[in-house]
C-alpha positions as CSV (number, residue, x, y, z in Angstrom):
1,X,101.7,89.5,87.8
2,X,100.5,89.4,84.2
3,X,97.0,89.9,82.9
4,X,97.0,86.2,82.2
5,X,97.5,85.1,85.8
6,X,95.5,82.0,86.7
7,X,94.1,81.9,90.3
8,X,93.2,79.1,92.6
9,X,90.7,80.4,95.1
10,X,90.2,79.3,98.7
11,X,86.9,79.2,100.5
12,X,88.0,82.0,102.9
13,X,88.5,84.3,99.9
14,X,85.1,83.5,98.6
15,X,83.5,84.2,102.0
16,X,85.5,87.4,102.3
17,X,84.3,88.6,98.9
18,X,80.7,87.3,99.0
19,X,79.8,88.2,102.6
20,X,82.4,90.4,104.3
21,X,83.8,93.0,101.9
22,X,82.4,92.9,98.3
23,X,78.8,91.7,98.5
24,X,77.5,91.1,95.0
25,X,74.5,93.4,95.6
26,X,76.9,96.2,96.3
27,X,79.6,95.3,93.8
28,X,77.9,93.7,90.8
29,X,80.6,94.8,88.4
30,X,83.3,93.1,90.4
31,X,81.5,89.8,90.3
32,X,80.9,90.3,86.6
33,X,84.7,90.6,86.2
34,X,85.3,87.6,88.3
35,X,82.8,85.7,86.2
36,X,84.8,86.7,83.1
37,X,88.0,85.3,84.8
38,X,86.0,82.0,85.2
39,X,84.9,82.1,81.6
40,X,88.5,82.5,80.5
41,X,89.6,79.6,82.7
42,X,91.7,81.9,84.9
43,X,89.8,81.5,88.2
44,X,89.6,77.9,89.5
45,X,88.3,76.2,92.6
46,X,89.4,72.8,93.8
47,X,86.6,70.3,94.2
48,X,87.2,70.4,97.9
49,X,86.6,74.1,98.0
50,X,83.2,73.4,96.5
51,X,82.6,70.7,99.1
52,X,83.7,72.9,102.0
53,X,81.5,75.8,100.7
54,X,78.5,73.6,100.4
55,X,78.8,72.4,104.0
56,X,79.5,75.7,105.6
57,X,78.4,78.8,103.8
58,X,75.2,79.5,101.9
59,X,76.4,82.4,99.7
60,X,79.6,80.6,98.7
61,X,77.7,77.4,98.1
62,X,75.2,79.1,95.8
63,X,77.9,81.0,94.0
64,X,80.0,77.9,93.4
65,X,77.2,75.6,92.4
66,X,76.0,78.2,89.8
67,X,79.4,78.1,88.2
68,X,80.4,74.6,88.9
69,X,80.8,73.4,85.3
70,X,83.3,76.2,84.5
71,X,85.0,76.8,87.9
72,X,85.7,73.4,89.6
73,X,88.9,71.4,89.2
74,X,88.1,67.8,89.9
75,X,90.2,65.9,92.3
76,X,91.7,63.3,90.0
77,X,94.5,60.9,90.9
78,X,97.3,63.4,90.2
79,X,95.7,66.1,92.4
80,X,95.1,63.5,95.2
81,X,98.7,62.3,95.1
82,X,100.1,65.8,95.2
83,X,97.8,66.7,98.1
84,X,99.0,63.6,100.0
85,X,102.7,64.6,99.4
86,X,101.9,68.1,100.7
87,X,100.1,66.8,103.8
88,X,103.0,64.4,104.5
89,X,105.3,67.4,104.5
90,X,102.9,69.7,106.5
91,X,100.7,67.3,108.5
92,X,99.6,70.0,110.9
93,X,97.9,71.8,108.0
94,X,94.5,70.0,108.6
95,X,95.0,68.3,111.9
96,X,92.5,68.9,114.7
97,X,90.5,71.5,112.8
98,X,87.1,69.8,113.1
99,X,86.7,69.7,109.3
100,X,87.8,73.2,108.7
101,X,90.5,73.9,106.2
102,X,90.2,70.5,104.6
103,X,90.4,72.1,101.2
104,X,93.6,74.1,101.9
105,X,96.1,71.5,100.6
106,X,94.0,71.1,97.4
107,X,93.9,74.9,96.8
108,X,97.7,74.9,96.9
109,X,98.1,71.8,94.8
110,X,95.8,73.1,92.1
111,X,97.8,76.3,92.0
112,X,101.1,74.5,91.9
113,X,99.9,72.1,89.2
114,X,98.4,74.9,87.0
115,X,101.1,77.5,87.6
116,X,98.5,79.6,89.4
117,X,98.4,82.1,92.2
118,X,96.5,81.2,95.4
119,X,93.8,83.6,96.5
120,X,93.0,83.3,100.2
121,X,91.4,85.2,103.0
122,X,94.0,84.0,105.5
123,X,96.6,86.3,107.0
124,X,100.3,86.1,106.4
125,X,101.0,84.5,109.7
126,X,101.6,80.8,110.1
127,X,104.4,78.5,111.1
128,X,105.5,74.9,111.0
129,X,103.3,74.2,114.0
130,X,100.3,76.0,112.5
131,X,100.9,76.1,108.7
132,X,98.3,78.4,107.1
133,X,98.0,78.7,103.4
134,X,100.3,81.8,102.9
135,X,103.0,80.2,105.0
136,X,102.9,76.9,103.0
137,X,102.8,78.8,99.8
138,X,106.0,80.6,100.7
139,X,107.7,77.3,101.6
140,X,106.7,75.9,98.1
141,X,107.3,79.1,96.1
142,X,103.7,79.3,95.1
143,X,102.4,82.9,94.8
144,X,99.7,83.8,97.3
145,X,97.5,86.9,97.5
146,X,94.2,88.1,99.0
147,X,91.1,89.1,97.0
148,X,92.0,92.8,97.1
149,X,95.3,92.0,95.5
150,X,93.6,90.1,92.7
151,X,91.5,93.1,92.0
152,X,94.6,95.3,91.9
153,X,96.6,92.8,89.8
154,X,93.9,92.7,87.2
155,X,93.8,96.5,87.1
156,X,90.2,96.7,87.9
157,X,88.6,99.9,89.2
158,X,85.0,100.3,90.4
């Protein structure tokens, strides 16, 4: 991946970074680098990621809201149409998940429409019966990585 890669980030990647593995208090320079990606327009969140984060997770909610004007890709008609097409093809992606993973199709659609790479915390498993983000990305030829791979791809060292 080039130094100009654009990323579409999923809620799970934010939770992984902000709470599980790279807490800002312990890794402030990482989050400064991520902020620089945002300032350059290279790290994006779908509007649904913001909504999912604000309903479920305080650190992700706070982080997203503080950057909302530079980070969030609005769900306009073109994004909504593409998300509907994706869900028609992979209906099990959001079925019976009690509100979880509602943002997943939008994360992928934003990546597809912007020529971006998806960043998720989800594992590489998945199937037609349980289509997780990496599995759907493979079907659609959309690059998909985890947060640690973004760090490596950008050549960051801390």
